N, C-alpha and C positions, 0 to 999 in steps of 0.2 A: 504493500500500500504506500501511497505517496507520503503519508504521515510518518512512516518509518524511515524514510530516506533522510539523510543529512541535507541541510539546506544547499550545500555546494553540489550535491548529487541531483538536485531537482533540475528540471528544464529551466533555462534562463528566464523564460517569460512567466514562470511560476514562483520564482524566488522573490520574497517580499521586497527586498531593497531595490532590485532591478525593476520590479513591477511599479514601485513607487516613483522611480525616476522616469519611467516611460509613460505612465498613465495617470499619475497623481494619487493623492491619498484616498480620494473617493472610490478608487477602483479596488482598494484593499478591504478585507474584512477586519473586524475588531481584533481578531486573533493575529492576523498578519501584521497589523500596526504594532501591537504589543510585542510581537516576536522581534521586530526591528530593534526595539529597546532592549530586549533580553539578549539578543545576538546569538547565544548558544543554547542548546537544549541539554538534555540529560541522556544517559544511556538508554537506548530504545525509543527515545522520543525527541524529535527535533524541536527547535524553538517555537514553531507554529503550533505544534501539538501541546507543548507545555503551556503556551499562552491560552489555547483553547480549553485545556483542563482547568486553568486558573479561573477563567470567566465562568465556566460551568460550575465550579466549586462555589463561587460567590453569588451566582445567580444572574449577575449582570455586570456590565462594565462600570456602571455607576457605583454599585456596592463595592467592587474591587477598588475603585478610586478612593474610597474612604478608609482603606487600610493604612495603618501607620507603617513607617519604615521597618520597625521591629517585627510587626506581623508579617510583612512581606519577606523579610530576611529569614524568618524561621521556616519558610516553605522550601521543601526540597527542590533544588535546582535554581533557586533565586539568590539567596545570600544577601549580604549587606550592600554591595556595590549595585547589583541589579535592582534591589529594593529601593535604593536611593534614587536611581534613574527613573523608575516607574513613578515614585512619589513626586519627583520634580516635574515630570511630564504632566501628571494629573493636576498638579498645582498650577502650572502654566495655563492649562486648559480652563480651569476655574477663573483665573485672573482675566483671561481673554474674554470669557463670557461676561464678566463684569465690565470690562473695558468697552465692549460693544454697546453698552448702554450709556456710555459717557456722552453728555450733551443731548440725551433723549429724555423725554418726559416719562416719569414713572408715577402714574396716578390712578391706576385701577388694578384690581386683583389679578387679572390675567397677565398683566405686565410683571407684577411682582412674582407670580408663579413662574413665568418664563425666565426671570432673572435668577431666582434662588431655588425653585422647585427641584430641578434635576440633582442639585447638590444636597439639599436639606432632607429630601425624602429618603435618602440612603443612609442617613445618620442613625446610629444605634442609641444615641442619647438625645434628650431634648436640648436644643440650642435656641437661645433667644437672641435675635439680632435686630438692629435698628438701621433702616435705610435713611440716610440723610439727604435732603433735597433743598435746592435753592428756591428763590422766589418764583421761578418758572416751573417748579416741580421737576427739575432736571437733577440727575444723580450726582451727588458730591462724593459719597463714599458709603461703605457698609461696615458696621462695627458689630462684633460679637459681644453681647453684654454678659451672658452667662451660659454655662454648659452644665446641665442638670444630670440627673440619674436617668434610668431607662424610661421613666414615666413622669418625671417631675422637673420643672424648670422654675427656679425661684429667683426673682430679681426685684429690687426696690425701684420705684419710679425714678429716684435720683440717679440710679445707675443707667437707666434707659436714656434719660435726657442729658446726662453728662457729656456724651459725644456731640450732641446737638449744640450745646453751649460752647464746647471747645472749638467746633468747626463752624460756628455761626450759621447753623442750618435754619432755614425758614420753616420747613415742614419735615415730618418724620413718618415713617411707616414701621410699626413694630411687627416682627415676624418670628414665629417659632414653629417647630415641627412636632408632630406626634409620631414617634417611632412605630406605633401600632399600625399606622397607615390610615386610621380613621380620623379625619380632621374635625369631627364634631367637638365643640368646646365643652370643657368641664366647668364645674362651679368655680374652680380656682382661676380658670381662664376668664370667666365673666368678671370675677372680682378684680383681677389684674387690669382688665380693660377699663373698668370704672375708675380705678386709682390712676391709671395713665391719663384718662380723659380729664380728671380733676387737676392733675399736675400740669398738663399741657395748658389748661386755662390760666393757671397761676403764672406760668412761665411765659405765656403768650407765644407759644410754639404750636403750630398747627399739627395735630395728630390726624393724619389722613385716614389711617386704617390700622387695625390689628388683624393680621392674617395668620391662620394656622395652615401649615403645609402638611398634606397627607399623601396618600398614594392613589393613583388612578384606579377606579373601580366602576363597574357597570351600575348605572343608576344614580351616581352622585358625582359632584365635582371633586377634584383632587385637592381642593383647598376650602377654607371657610373664611368669610369676610364679615367682621363685625359691622363694617360700614353698610354692607348690602342688606343687613337685617335691621338697620336703623338705629343701632346703639351708638354709632359715631357719625 
């Protein structure tokens, strides 16, 4: 089988690196792109097969991207150097996604989900982040406020609005994820939203929305917006 061949034994037009040069990244599968970063495989499996096994093990490229360098390094055939290369590549991808929104308005839940959904829905812990916007609702930066346990994220409003004061933001969007995948708000989420609304009024900073990121599922949106239900 082709998977058992070493990369150098494969036909030229099937080798990931040569394929990338000739046809561009869009012509390669996720496994082939990861294989270019891995460079080498292990006994009995070339780099493409190792990459395919990695993606299968974690269920998706997005989940794999959330692994720490230590987690990646502990996997057979990866090690510290390859783990660091993978983490760096995923980190660049996330930064590029944020950069693509520079100078663009972020004012509705769909845009927030497009900006942070792919990254945050793969997290194993709750992360609370604040999107900082200027007077035209254009993206200034994104700051992580807290990283909670598997099912709880705790943050005081002063921690949420501190970045807004530091970077002179006109408006903010609070965003956190539910690792369970269900974006339905808890009582704690409702309580936090009320406290954020009160703090925003005192600080004269516009709280555009508080959005909960979940996972796509039939019959529901992959996010919940407190603005859409009229609380903000």
